[in-house]
ZAVEXFI-560927 format. One line per 3 residues: number of its first residue (from 1); for each residue y negated, z negated, x of C-alpha. Coordinates in nm, 4 decimals, m for minus. Each point is the difference from the previous one (the first is absolute). Example, Ala and Ser with C-alpha at 12.3 -4.5 7.8 and 13.67 -1.06 7.14 Angstrom:
1) 0.4500/m0.7800/1.2300; m0.3440/0.0660/0.1370
This chain:
1) m1.9078/7.7670/4.2970; m0.3047/m0.2086/0.0364; m0.1481/0.1442/m0.3093
4) 0.3279/m0.0549/m0.1897; 0.0267/m0.3552/0.1222; m0.3576/m0.0687/m0.1031
7) 0.0688/0.1374/m0.3444; 0.3118/m0.2093/m0.0309; m0.1887/m0.3085/0.1101
10) m0.2780/0.0783/m0.2492; 0.2579/0.0330/m0.2804; 0.1586/m0.3246/0.0992
13) m0.3346/m0.1733/m0.0165; m0.0670/0.1469/m0.3422; 0.3422/m0.1084/m0.1246
16) m0.0617/m0.3478/0.1249; m0.3413/m0.0078/m0.1642; 0.1482/0.1155/m0.3305
19) 0.2717/m0.2655/0.0216; m0.2610/m0.2687/0.0682; m0.2069/0.1139/m0.3000
22) 0.3105/0.0068/m0.2218; 0.0962/m0.3524/0.1035; m0.3567/m0.1188/m0.0621
25) 0.0009/0.1563/m0.3444; 0.3257/m0.1743/m0.0859; m0.1414/m0.3302/0.1226
28) m0.3083/0.0477/m0.2181; 0.2111/0.0838/m0.3032; 0.2163/m0.3071/0.0581
31) m0.3076/m0.2144/0.0472; m0.1588/0.1319/m0.3151; 0.3249/m0.0532/m0.1865
34) 0.0060/m0.3603/0.1100; m0.3393/m0.0749/m0.1530; 0.0045/0.2390/m0.2951
37) 0.0581/m0.1706/m0.3347; 0.3707/m0.0010/m0.0728; m0.0678/0.1398/m0.3464
40) m0.0967/0.3289/0.1634; 0.3561/0.0441/0.1225; 0.1811/m0.1683/m0.2876
43) 0.2550/0.1623/m0.2198; m0.1946/0.1913/m0.2641; 0.2465/m0.1290/m0.2632
46) m0.1414/m0.3531/0.0181; m0.3245/m0.1304/m0.1464; m0.2179/m0.3021/0.0824
49) m0.3444/m0.0653/m0.1451; m0.2201/m0.2922/m0.1069; m0.2300/m0.0243/m0.3001
52) m0.2903/m0.1001/0.2245; m0.0423/m0.0458/0.3755; m0.2495/m0.2820/m0.0656
55) 0.1185/m0.2838/m0.2250; m0.1656/m0.3226/m0.1116; 0.1793/m0.3142/0.1111
58) 0.2254/m0.1215/m0.2806; 0.0190/0.3399/m0.1706; 0.3216/0.2081/m0.0231
61) 0.0875/0.2253/0.2922; 0.1546/0.2869/m0.1965; 0.2343/0.2245/0.1989
64) 0.1785/0.3196/m0.1064; 0.3034/0.1091/0.2020; 0.2812/0.2532/m0.0260
67) 0.3043/m0.0031/0.2253; 0.3777/0.0010/m0.0396; 0.2684/m0.2536/0.0804
70) m0.1025/m0.3484/0.1116; m0.3528/0.1025/0.1071; m0.2474/m0.2856/m0.0230
73) m0.3711/m0.0782/0.0355; m0.1531/m0.2961/0.1847; m0.3512/m0.1231/0.0752
76) m0.1020/m0.1328/0.3457; m0.3267/m0.1330/0.1521; m0.1520/0.2517/0.2434
79) m0.0789/m0.2778/0.2491; 0.3708/m0.0218/0.0834; 0.0145/0.3496/0.1448
82) m0.2067/0.2620/0.1787; 0.1987/0.2864/m0.1426; 0.2669/m0.0038/m0.2767
85) 0.1808/0.2839/0.1799; 0.0717/m0.2190/0.3025; 0.0380/m0.3388/m0.1753
88) 0.3492/m0.1479/m0.0262; 0.0260/m0.0873/m0.3700; 0.3403/m0.1649/0.0423
91) m0.0695/m0.3704/m0.0615; 0.3003/m0.1360/0.1932; m0.0566/m0.2180/0.3090
94) m0.1584/0.1342/0.3191; 0.3223/m0.0706/0.1848; 0.1618/0.2684/m0.2146
97) m0.2886/0.2418/0.0428; m0.1779/m0.0940/m0.3220; m0.3575/m0.1114/m0.0704
100) 0.0725/m0.3728/m0.0369; m0.0820/m0.0503/m0.3714; m0.2823/0.2449/m0.0664
103) 0.1473/0.1020/m0.3346; m0.1591/0.1890/m0.2891; m0.2120/m0.2238/m0.2215
106) 0.1277/0.1673/m0.3199; 0.2492/0.2826/m0.0534; 0.2046/0.1877/m0.2621
109) 0.2709/0.2668/m0.0304; m0.1426/0.3429/m0.0935; 0.2852/0.0683/m0.2424
112) m0.1081/m0.2993/m0.2106; m0.3402/0.1572/m0.0685; 0.0548/0.3628/0.0951
115) m0.3133/0.2109/m0.0466; m0.1835/m0.2703/m0.1966; m0.2998/m0.2110/0.0970
118) 0.1211/m0.3458/0.1033; m0.1901/m0.3076/0.1210; 0.1723/m0.0717/0.3297
121) m0.1012/m0.3672/m0.0277; 0.2359/m0.0226/m0.3006; 0.2944/0.0972/0.2217
124) 0.2104/m0.2154/0.2289; m0.1881/m0.2233/0.2467; 0.0508/m0.1485/0.3454
127) m0.2927/m0.2442/m0.0259; 0.2239/m0.2944/0.0860; 0.0199/0.1289/0.3594
130) m0.2307/m0.1717/0.2509; m0.1470/0.3283/0.1218; m0.0443/0.1375/m0.3521
133) m0.1185/m0.3044/m0.1967; m0.3711/0.0387/0.0938; 0.0052/0.3342/m0.1824
136) 0.1289/m0.1344/m0.3316; m0.1870/0.1754/m0.2797; m0.1358/0.2579/0.2494
139) m0.3302/m0.1571/0.1074; m0.3010/0.1904/0.1311; 0.0859/0.2397/0.2836
142) 0.1622/0.3333/0.0837; 0.3654/0.0877/m0.0672; 0.2547/0.2769/0.0379
145) 0.2086/0.1026/m0.3036; 0.3142/0.1460/0.1573; 0.2841/0.2116/m0.1441
148) 0.3425/m0.0356/0.1665; 0.2346/0.2765/m0.1062; 0.3251/m0.1888/0.0320
151) 0.1206/m0.3557/m0.0373; m0.1122/m0.0762/0.3541; m0.3242/0.0471/0.1921
154) m0.0307/0.3772/0.0441; m0.3723/0.0600/m0.0601; m0.0776/0.2977/m0.2232
157) m0.3622/m0.0351/m0.1137; m0.2790/m0.2557/0.0009; m0.3429/m0.0505/m0.1595
160) m0.2754/m0.2297/0.1232; m0.1883/m0.2116/m0.2554; m0.2801/m0.2559/0.0135
163) m0.0131/m0.3195/m0.2090; m0.3510/m0.1351/m0.0613; m0.1222/m0.3309/m0.1412
166) 0.0216/m0.0369/m0.3766; m0.2856/m0.2212/m0.1213; 0.1890/m0.0747/m0.3223
169) 0.2087/m0.2655/0.1778; m0.0892/m0.3652/0.0524; 0.1365/m0.3009/0.1842
172) m0.0648/m0.2065/m0.3143; 0.2963/m0.0417/m0.2319; m0.0184/0.1758/m0.3365
175) 0.2484/0.1474/m0.2478; m0.0346/0.2221/m0.3061; 0.1557/0.3045/m0.1624
178) m0.1897/0.3261/0.0003; m0.2328/m0.0082/m0.3007; 0.1413/m0.3490/m0.0782
181) 0.2777/0.1778/m0.1843; 0.2849/m0.2178/m0.1265; 0.2095/0.2406/m0.2103
184) 0.1927/0.2890/0.1593; 0.2321/0.2686/m0.1260; 0.3422/0.0525/0.1609
187) m0.0364/0.1758/0.3336; m0.3789/m0.0383/m0.0015; m0.1487/m0.1167/0.3348
190) m0.0773/m0.3736/0.0083; m0.3028/0.0237/0.2262; m0.1030/m0.3253/0.1672
193) m0.3209/m0.0605/0.1943; 0.0299/m0.2886/0.2456; m0.2003/m0.1148/0.3001
196) 0.0646/m0.2631/0.2623; 0.1003/m0.0579/0.3617; 0.2656/0.2119/0.1721
199) 0.2818/m0.2449/m0.0769; m0.0720/m0.0129/m0.3756; 0.2459/0.1804/m0.2267
202) 0.0584/0.0777/m0.3679; 0.3323/m0.0368/m0.1806; 0.1278/0.1141/m0.3407
205) 0.2276/m0.2390/m0.1925; 0.1441/m0.0464/m0.3522; m0.2510/m0.1960/m0.2109
208) 0.2537/m0.2805/m0.0476; 0.0348/m0.0680/0.3745; m0.1831/m0.3132/0.1166
211) 0.1208/m0.0368/0.3595; m0.0191/0.2707/0.2637; 0.1967/m0.1233/0.3017
214) 0.3660/0.0907/0.0300; 0.1876/0.1894/m0.2708; m0.0834/0.1977/m0.2001
217) m0.2469/0.1794/0.2283; m0.2988/0.2014/m0.1187; 0.0693/0.3253/m0.1844
220) m0.2399/0.1785/0.2359; m0.2846/m0.0970/0.2330; m0.2565/0.1265/0.2510
223) m0.2292/m0.1311/0.2730; m0.3626/m0.0230/m0.1100; m0.0924/0.1683/0.3289
226) 0.1996/0.3081/m0.1050; m0.2543/0.0719/m0.2740; m0.2968/m0.2086/0.1180
229) m0.1811/m0.0108/m0.3334; 0.1118/0.3396/m0.1304; 0.2161/0.0354/m0.3174
232) 0.3714/m0.0323/0.0811; 0.2910/0.0682/m0.2374; 0.1993/m0.3183/0.0570
235) 0.3113/0.1255/m0.1766; 0.0278/0.3049/0.2265; 0.3216/0.1854/m0.0833
238) 0.1523/m0.3032/m0.1721; 0.0927/0.0502/m0.3668; m0.1409/m0.2847/m0.2099
241) 0.1778/m0.0575/m0.3300; m0.1882/m0.1079/m0.3116; m0.1296/m0.3572/0.0266
244) m0.2562/m0.2298/0.1610; m0.0645/m0.0368/0.3725; m0.2383/m0.1934/0.2234
247) m0.1946/0.1125/0.3074; m0.0416/m0.2733/0.2610; m0.2347/m0.0080/0.3027
250) 0.1229/m0.2052/0.2958; m0.2717/m0.1134/0.2385; 0.2180/0.0254/0.3107
253) 0.3296/0.1445/0.1159; 0.1772/m0.2880/m0.1725; m0.0022/m0.1013/m0.3661
256) m0.3369/m0.1741/m0.0467; m0.1183/0.1307/m0.3373; m0.3691/0.0835/m0.0294
259) m0.1726/m0.0239/m0.3394; 0.1720/0.0705/m0.3319; 0.2710/0.2690/m0.0134
262) m0.0792/0.2974/m0.2256; 0.2440/0.0634/m0.2863; 0.0600/0.3620/m0.0990
265) 0.2148/0.1630/m0.2673; 0.2162/0.3099/0.0295; 0.0217/0.1324/m0.3535
268) 0.2837/0.2044/m0.1443; m0.0326/0.3601/m0.1129; 0.2277/0.1167/m0.2795
271) 0.1578/0.3307/0.1012; 0.2573/m0.0011/m0.2803; m0.1839/0.2805/m0.1834
274) m0.0716/0.2077/0.3125; 0.1975/0.3247/0.0253; 0.1110/0.0996/0.3514
277) 0.1030/0.3532/0.1006; 0.1579/0.0963/0.3332; m0.0199/0.3510/0.1422
280) 0.1865/0.0985/0.3185; m0.0538/0.3010/0.2236; 0.2685/0.2624/m0.0505
283) 0.2948/0.0118/0.2371; 0.1374/0.3372/0.1085; 0.3538/m0.1035/0.0823
286) 0.3012/0.0956/m0.2113; m0.0290/m0.1510/m0.3489; m0.3623/m0.1091/0.0474
289) 0.0604/m0.2506/0.2776; m0.2063/m0.0312/0.3169; 0.0773/0.1558/0.3346
292) m0.0081/m0.2279/0.3009; m0.3498/0.1079/0.1140; m0.1607/0.0017/m0.3470
295) m0.2486/m0.2660/m0.1079; 0.0642/m0.1988/m0.3193; m0.3515/m0.0255/m0.1431
298) m0.0614/m0.2379/m0.2927; m0.2710/0.0038/m0.2691; m0.0116/m0.2957/m0.2393
301) m0.2468/0.0022/m0.2885; m0.0721/m0.3143/m0.2015; m0.1324/0.0816/m0.3466
304) m0.1632/m0.3406/m0.0443; m0.0555/m0.3072/0.2156; 0.2288/0.0234/0.3099
307) m0.0330/m0.3688/0.0899; 0.2409/m0.0813/0.2841; 0.2433/0.2800/m0.0842
310) 0.1556/0.1558/0.3088; 0.2370/0.2666/0.1311; 0.2890/m0.0736/0.2330
313) 0.2480/0.2253/0.1811; 0.3480/m0.1452/0.0607; 0.2923/0.1331/0.2061
316) 0.3011/0.0758/m0.2194; 0.0604/0.0969/m0.3617; m0.0880/m0.2550/m0.2688
319) m0.0678/m0.0050/m0.3743; m0.2244/m0.2005/m0.2324; 0.2543/m0.2807/m0.0256
322) m0.0357/m0.0733/0.3725; m0.1540/m0.3293/0.1068; m0.2535/0.1384/0.2462
325) m0.1129/m0.3480/0.1048; 0.3311/m0.0123/0.1914; m0.0748/0.3340/0.1714
328) m0.2509/0.0856/0.2722; m0.2338/0.2980/m0.0291; m0.0846/0.2305/0.2903
331) m0.3483/0.0976/m0.1161; m0.2151/m0.1311/m0.2846; m0.3580/0.0184/m0.1315
334) m0.2132/m0.1315/m0.2865; m0.0594/0.2688/m0.2625; m0.3625/m0.1105/m0.0472
337) m0.0654/0.1108/0.3607; 0.1181/0.3585/m0.0626; m0.0103/0.0394/m0.3808
340) 0.0496/0.3690/m0.0810; m0.0026/0.1025/0.3687; 0.2769/0.1702/0.1954
343) 0.1308/m0.2358/0.2683; 0.2248/0.0497/0.3017; 0.1598/m0.3475/0.0112
346) 0.1066/0.0473/0.3627; m0.3710/0.0185/0.0922; m0.2045/m0.1968/m0.2549
349) 0.2330/m0.2655/m0.1417; 0.0774/m0.3453/0.1372; 0.3139/m0.0010/0.2137
352) 0.2588/m0.2757/0.0313; 0.0865/m0.0282/0.3691; 0.3541/m0.1200/m0.0565
355) 0.0870/0.3461/m0.1425; m0.0906/0.1872/0.3200; 0.3150/0.2096/m0.0193
358) m0.1444/0.1615/m0.3150; m0.3492/0.0757/0.1350; m0.1006/0.3555/m0.0853
361) 0.2742/0.0110/m0.2682; 0.2859/0.1629/0.1922; 0.2855/0.1746/m0.1799
364) 0.1575/m0.2175/m0.2662; m0.0254/m0.1251/m0.3588; m0.3131/m0.1815/m0.1195
367) m0.1228/m0.1661/m0.3157; m0.3672/0.0116/m0.0965; m0.1107/m0.2730/m0.2422
370) m0.3269/m0.0594/m0.1868; m0.0406/m0.3676/m0.0888; m0.2394/m0.0816/m0.2857
373) m0.1108/m0.3341/0.1424; m0.0158/m0.1836/0.3312; 0.3649/m0.1038/m0.0196
376) 0.3372/0.1718/m0.0323; 0.0908/m0.0309/m0.3705; m0.2273/0.2572/m0.1688
379) 0.1751/0.3172/0.1206; m0.1858/0.2910/m0.1624; 0.1343/0.3008/0.1950
382) 0.3156/0.0216/0.2136; 0.0722/0.3335/0.1755; 0.2805/0.0853/0.2428
385) m0.0642/0.2609/0.2732; 0.1919/0.1309/0.2988; m0.0936/0.1483/0.3374
388) 0.2633/0.2058/0.1763; 0.0650/0.2926/0.2272; m0.0510/0.3429/m0.1571
391) 0.2798/0.0372/m0.2574; 0.1760/0.3294/m0.0660; 0.2252/m0.1088/m0.2856
394) 0.1479/m0.3035/m0.1748; 0.3519/0.0038/m0.1404; 0.0962/m0.2650/m0.2564
397) 0.3628/m0.1000/0.0483; m0.0022/m0.2812/m0.2558; m0.2521/m0.0576/m0.2753
400) m0.1356/m0.3551/m0.0277; 0.0344/m0.1900/m0.3263; m0.1824/m0.2939/m0.1520
403) 0.2003/m0.2462/0.2024; 0.1717/0.1925/0.2820; m0.1403/0.1824/0.3014
406) 0.0375/0.3732/0.0583; 0.0327/0.1988/0.3204; m0.1842/0.2973/0.1462
409) m0.0047/0.1936/0.3251; m0.3371/0.1096/0.1378; m0.0028/0.3192/0.2093
412) m0.2975/0.0157/0.2389; m0.1617/0.3161/0.1301; 0.0861/m0.0985/0.3575
415) 0.3710/0.0364/m0.0834; 0.0828/m0.3710/m0.0310; 0.1005/m0.1864/m0.3159
418) m0.0555/m0.3470/m0.1326; 0.3571/m0.0784/0.1013; m0.0975/0.0664/0.3597
421) m0.3216/m0.2014/m0.0092; 0.0758/m0.2908/m0.2355; 0.2969/0.0119/m0.2385
424) m0.1588/m0.2726/m0.2147; m0.2931/0.2314/m0.0764; 0.2389/0.2076/m0.2100
427) 0.0489/m0.2834/m0.2460; m0.1865/0.0519/m0.3274; m0.1097/m0.3269/m0.1610
430) 0.1356/m0.0787/m0.3439; m0.2344/0.1393/m0.2632; m0.0418/m0.3251/m0.1834
433) m0.0192/m0.0173/m0.3747; m0.2385/0.2186/m0.1955; m0.0612/m0.2242/m0.2961
436) m0.1151/0.1544/m0.3235; m0.2519/m0.1649/m0.2307; 0.0753/m0.3513/m0.1174
439) 0.1223/m0.0672/m0.3536; m0.0952/m0.3243/m0.1716; 0.2520/m0.2316/m0.1667
442) m0.1975/m0.2143/m0.2450; 0.2933/m0.2336/m0.0705; 0.0369/m0.1112/0.3628
445) m0.3542/0.0795/0.1190; 0.1448/0.2042/0.2873; m0.0259/0.3647/0.1031
448) 0.2582/0.2267/0.1589; m0.0052/0.3333/0.1820; 0.2608/0.2646/0.0862
451) 0.0210/0.1882/0.3305; m0.0666/0.3718/m0.0480; 0.2463/0.0789/0.2822
454) 0.2881/m0.1980/m0.1481; m0.0045/m0.1161/m0.3622; 0.2501/m0.2757/0.0773
457) m0.2580/m0.1733/0.2143; m0.2265/m0.2239/m0.2100; m0.2175/m0.3036/0.0583
460) m0.1314/m0.2661/m0.2378; m0.2987/m0.2275/0.0641; m0.1778/m0.2730/m0.1904
463) m0.3334/0.1191/m0.1314; m0.3172/m0.1358/0.1570; m0.2568/m0.0347/m0.2760
466) m0.3787/m0.0169/0.0225; m0.2119/m0.2898/m0.1251; m0.0017/0.1411/m0.3528
469) m0.2668/0.1608/m0.2192; m0.1106/m0.1249/m0.3443; 0.0846/0.3031/m0.2134
472) m0.0528/m0.1641/m0.3414; m0.2675/m0.2601/m0.0613; 0.0689/m0.3254/m0.1818
475) m0.1101/0.0246/m0.3635; m0.0402/m0.2515/m0.2793; 0.3436/0.0749/m0.1375
478) 0.2083/0.1086/0.2995; 0.0489/m0.0750/0.3722; m0.1046/0.2472/0.2670
481) 0.2274/0.2026/0.2266; 0.0147/m0.0204/0.3798; 0.1697/0.3031/0.1537
484) 0.1558/m0.0098/0.3473; 0.0672/0.3198/0.1985; 0.2458/0.0450/0.2893
487) m0.1850/0.1072/0.3127; 0.2898/0.2250/0.1022; 0.1477/0.1683/m0.3083
490) m0.2734/m0.0483/m0.2595; 0.2307/m0.1827/m0.2431; m0.1743/m0.2398/m0.2387
493) 0.0627/m0.3065/m0.2116; m0.2330/m0.2021/m0.2225; m0.0274/m0.3644/m0.1058
496) m0.1993/m0.1723/m0.2731; m0.3173/m0.1666/0.1175; m0.1425/m0.3086/m0.1697
499) m0.3305/m0.1739/0.0668; m0.0008/m0.2213/0.3083; m0.2035/m0.3074/0.0783
502) m0.3371/0.0979/0.1399; m0.0003/0.3508/m0.1494; m0.2876/0.1068/m0.2283
505) 0.0318/0.1887/m0.3268; m0.2354/0.1217/m0.2737; 0.0671/m0.0861/m0.3616
508) m0.2521/0.0810/m0.2700; m0.3509/m0.0436/0.1335; 0.0863/m0.2418/0.2794
511) 0.1866/m0.0378/0.3277; 0.2628/m0.2640/0.0638; 0.1824/m0.1352/0.3051
514) 0.3607/m0.1192/m0.0230; 0.0064/m0.3722/0.0879; 0.3550/m0.0982/m0.0972
517) 0.3211/0.1081/m0.1678; m0.1728/0.0210/m0.3381; m0.3681/m0.0766/0.0658
520) m0.3094/0.1989/0.0936; m0.3614/m0.0680/0.0899; m0.2851/0.1838/m0.1717
523) m0.1940/0.1333/0.3027; m0.2525/0.2528/m0.1313; m0.1420/0.1174/m0.3312
526) m0.0497/0.3753/m0.0368; m0.2160/m0.0429/m0.3122; m0.3503/0.1493/m0.0028
529) m0.2879/m0.1916/0.1560; m0.1626/m0.0415/m0.3436; 0.3112/m0.1380/m0.1703
532) m0.0786/m0.3054/m0.2191; 0.3546/m0.1137/m0.0729; 0.3054/0.0108/0.2264
535) 0.3445/m0.1355/m0.0867; 0.2464/m0.1150/0.2644; 0.3449/0.0461/m0.1544
538) 0.2600/m0.2735/m0.0061; 0.2468/0.2389/0.1686; 0.0523/0.3605/0.1103
541) 0.3075/0.2202/0.0213; 0.1089/0.1796/0.3186; 0.3256/0.1908/0.0478
544) 0.1150/m0.1319/m0.3381; m0.0484/m0.3627/0.1067; m0.2538/m0.2523/m0.1293
547) m0.2292/m0.1759/0.2483; m0.2202/m0.2949/m0.1035; m0.3636/0.0128/0.1051
550) m0.0411/m0.3483/0.1498; m0.3184/0.0228/0.2090; m0.3274/0.1856/0.0484
553) m0.1168/0.1043/0.3456; m0.3522/m0.0939/0.1056; m0.2259/0.3023/m0.0405
556) 0.2225/0.1662/m0.2600; m0.3046/0.0483/m0.2292; m0.2556/0.0540/0.2744
559) m0.1526/0.3095/m0.1624; 0.0330/m0.1119/m0.3659; m0.2792/m0.2604/0.0143
562) m0.0810/0.0073/m0.3754; 0.3559/m0.0313/m0.1276; 0.1598/m0.2956/m0.1765
565) 0.3618/m0.0224/0.1148; 0.2748/m0.1219/m0.2298; 0.2964/m0.1405/0.1950
568) 0.3611/0.0530/m0.0977; 0.2078/m0.3042/m0.0803; 0.1870/0.0002/0.3343
571) m0.3036/m0.0157/0.2308; 0.0152/m0.3288/0.1902; m0.2853/0.0526/0.2475
574) m0.3195/0.2009/m0.0134; m0.3101/0.0285/0.2234; m0.3404/m0.1531/m0.0657
577) m0.3205/0.1961/m0.0779; 0.1747/0.1987/m0.2735; m0.0768/m0.0413/m0.3718
580) 0.3233/m0.0666/m0.1906; 0.0102/0.0526/m0.3760; 0.1741/m0.2809/m0.1911
583) m0.0133/m0.2063/m0.3206; m0.0408/0.1184/m0.3585; m0.2496/m0.0279/m0.2835
586) m0.2942/m0.2164/0.0957; 0.1636/m0.0882/0.3403; 0.0400/0.3646/0.1077
589) m0.1877/0.0237/0.3274; m0.0019/0.1172/0.3584; 0.1118/m0.2718/0.2417
592) m0.0180/m0.0150/0.3789; 0.2293/m0.2050/0.2225; m0.1896/m0.2526/0.2132
595) 0.2820/m0.2255/0.1149; 0.3768/m0.0378/0.0201; 0.0242/m0.0769/m0.3738
598) m0.3601/0.0166/m0.1230; m0.2239/0.2712/m0.1463; m0.3570/0.0503/m0.1150
601) m0.0941/0.1354/m0.3396; m0.1714/0.3089/0.1449; m0.1106/0.1957/m0.3101
604) 0.0825/0.0080/m0.3686; 0.2082/0.2947/m0.1253; 0.0408/m0.0976/m0.3665
607) m0.1419/0.2088/m0.2847; m0.3754/0.0509/0.0227; m0.0235/m0.1149/m0.3640
610) 0.1524/m0.3400/0.0811; m0.2142/m0.2987/m0.1023; 0.2020/m0.2566/0.1946
613) 0.1394/0.0327/0.3539; 0.2336/m0.2486/0.1646; 0.0543/m0.0817/0.3666
616) 0.3650/m0.1155/m0.0133; 0.1570/m0.2919/0.1805; 0.2509/0.2305/0.1734
619) 0.0794/0.3687/0.0163; 0.3148/0.1908/0.0977; m0.0363/0.2808/0.2533
622) 0.3305/0.1797/0.0394; 0.2763/m0.2552/0.0497; m0.2312/m0.2832/0.1046
625) m0.2210/m0.2414/m0.1978; m0.3433/m0.0818/0.1469; m0.2524/m0.2756/m0.0912
628) m0.3392/0.1317/m0.1076; m0.2305/m0.2224/0.2113; m0.3194/0.2009/0.0108
631) m0.2346/0.2193/m0.2061; m0.1716/0.2747/0.2001; m0.3642/0.1065/m0.0269
634) m0.0795/0.2440/m0.2855; 0.3494/m0.0535/m0.1400; m0.1133/0.0746/m0.3597
637) m0.2650/0.2617/0.0631; m0.0032/0.2745/m0.2635; 0.1446/m0.2161/m0.2795
640) m0.3081/m0.0091/m0.2250; 0.1817/m0.1163/m0.3143; 0.1710/m0.3025/0.1501
643) m0.1468/m0.3335/m0.1155; 0.2416/m0.2470/0.1577; 0.2046/m0.0363/0.3198
646) 0.2835/m0.2515/0.0454; 0.0410/m0.1328/0.3558; 0.3635/m0.0848/0.0855
649) 0.1334/m0.3353/0.1258; 0.0580/0.1096/0.3645; m0.3473/0.1386/0.0666
652) m0.1637/m0.1788/0.2946; m0.2803/0.2428/0.0855; m0.2439/0.2033/m0.2071
655) m0.1867/0.2464/0.2201; m0.3748/0.0702/m0.0227; m0.1019/0.2111/m0.3013
658) 0.3546/m0.0126/m0.1336; m0.1296/0.0332/m0.3595; m0.2798/0.2425/0.0767
661) m0.0295/0.3026/m0.2304; 0.1346/m0.0699/m0.3536; m0.3073/m0.0332/m0.2298
664) 0.1775/m0.1966/m0.2737; 0.2020/m0.2312/0.2211; m0.1507/m0.3422/m0.0798
667) 0.2995/m0.2330/0.0145; 0.2477/m0.0890/0.2715; 0.2951/m0.2236/m0.0790
670) 0.1055/m0.2084/0.3035; 0.3728/m0.0911/0.0079; 0.0193/m0.1075/0.3651
673) m0.0632/m0.3316/0.1726; m0.0080/0.1550/0.3496; m0.3595/0.1166/0.0266
676) m0.2291/m0.1442/0.2645; m0.3721/0.0318/0.0629; 0.0319/0.2315/0.3008
679) 0.2401/0.2282/m0.1833; m0.2293/0.0874/m0.2927; m0.3132/0.0800/0.1995
682) m0.2111/0.2560/m0.1962; 0.2977/0.0684/m0.2266; m0.2257/0.0185/m0.3112
685) m0.2853/0.1843/0.1646; m0.1214/0.3033/m0.1914; 0.2288/m0.0724/m0.2968
688) m0.0760/m0.0617/m0.3687; 0.2151/m0.3173/m0.0060; m0.1463/m0.2790/m0.2093
691) 0.2960/m0.2289/m0.0547; 0.2866/m0.1271/0.2135; 0.2659/m0.1486/m0.2213
694) 0.2402/m0.2425/0.1682; 0.3464/0.0408/m0.1571; 0.2553/m0.2100/0.1885
697) 0.1954/m0.1518/m0.2911; m0.0761/m0.3655/m0.0697; m0.3504/m0.1010/m0.1030
700) m0.0265/m0.2590/0.2775; 0.0851/0.2595/0.2620; m0.2460/0.2474/m0.1464
703) m0.2686/m0.2679/0.0030; 0.0782/m0.0919/0.3638; m0.0258/0.3568/0.1298
706) m0.3032/0.0763/m0.2159; m0.1769/m0.2684/0.1955; 0.1476/0.1201/0.3346
709) m0.0741/0.3689/m0.0505; m0.3533/m0.0697/m0.1293; m0.0806/m0.0990/0.3573
712) 0.1218/0.3270/0.1562; m0.0951/0.2546/m0.2640; m0.3705/m0.0507/0.0538
715) m0.2702/0.2581/0.0391; m0.0358/m0.0860/0.3685; 0.3732/0.0353/0.0705
718) 0.1453/0.2350/m0.2599; m0.3143/0.2084/m0.0294; m0.0652/m0.0649/m0.3707
721) m0.0553/m0.2989/m0.2288; 0.2637/m0.0233/m0.2746; 0.1243/m0.2463/m0.2577
724) 0.3356/m0.1718/0.0602; 0.1943/m0.1398/m0.2930
């Protein structure tokens, strides 16, 4: 008995020892569990990671998270808590068991950026709170990035990061764009680099806005401390339409503007010629639809510049005539972000929170639209899809027509029908019209089409024509033809085209500009550079109509420097520094305009065998008569048979060496009373002149001016001693 009792007592002791060890082990496990990182025990279906556990102050804190429902991520200073597992993240008052305002500094819903890298500082903020405000912009220190797997404060995972000083920042105010760039494409980041104190901020406004307090507010803005000297895309997720904007730096938390705002331009990109294709993953439900658990994967390819084109998914069934600006998409994304890539919109696209009942695309009808620009009007692709329970069969009870709805009954594999689930789902939308090609009616400039489903259904529309193309050029004898083409049906009509004021045409060897209903200006000669004679016609003919040539443009004969130009009778104005051919017989010469109604006798053009040459009193150039008031230097050079030159009554000036060259020219007949000493300086120099004959009419007058001119035509003044009589 004793032995038995001792054995029993020994067993009891061992049992007790085992129980004590078991309890100790459980205590250790519980203790370890309380300090072990929560991520070690988290649901393996969730993901939380950061791009780097050490981040420069002012740089993005990029977080990647995956979780369902209303899961969210927040960032907290480590100094608030010893252990995230034991910290009460509920920010309600202490009286209610909360943490009295120790809220996340920044936070975001996981579903908004599911599986993609996102800068948590671009999310929602609580920096207005007294406990949180010192951490605005995430200054230097250590922080916990925490994943909560529901809409509340159930901790799922956390990561510890360290923020270190970024030497790029400065307390001095400064503002510039990255690379001093001023021109940006649509959707391109508008990176701003600003420095200043913690209360400085940067705002983006329309360029036309001059005041910043009150309405309208800034388009977007950020605290300088949030970037602290690093590049920051001030537009963020905001879509900026084409136009000009200004970036303004405010020196404090108010509206004190520092320096000069920077003006930037968002330029437009023409996507009208870009071709968009949409490919969807195949559905396996009856008729090619999607079963309730199948993903609808989209692939959009832009063959050309995508610009701000985008894809949107809408609940319901719509067509291309729908005004989608009045609808609200569930998911959407810019095509440039995923061009040619397969996308699961429920994961990678932007989500509109007010369509939460459609998250994940539950069973129902949807419309997928590709928009060719940043708005809602350029609808390139519109596709209707449906998600439903597995379908066994569909029975059509009434076929739809162009205008009336049909009816069907859907039989599901689980034994139910559409009548059981939703009777309205059995309604088949009216087919709408299937219009054939348009036919053009030239008499009314309209086009009409007939529905292929019902020939009695037709529609007629006014044509919308393009700007027109010149299909036949204007000729000398006939007008041109401008042809206009309808943008829709291709129908055409043509109208006669006549010259318009300001237009330029070529006629002969010259170009002309239309200056009036029946007048043109001669603007350029197309004659060769060595041409000696050019004639400006009195008129030209265009489109069967006569136009008078009334003026000559300056520089019209810029390359024909050796030519003598004969003006047509209708020319009323002509430029200087051009030799104009006029006169006849012994007065035929080249004249140059030197005043409003005066010319110089520039060079003789009469026959080389002429013995007498005459400088006339006046000469007619085109439609205008000019006084010949001057004789140019070397005016008679090359005329070796001439013996006498007559000087007309309006001549006031005879240039130096005017008579130089002719070997037999010994006599000059003076018929003017307007010569003065200064105006005949060296006029006879180098010449063979021996006699100046004064021929003014009456003998007394001749005698008077013989005496007067003998004082100015001296060797010292005129350059040669001559006899006056």
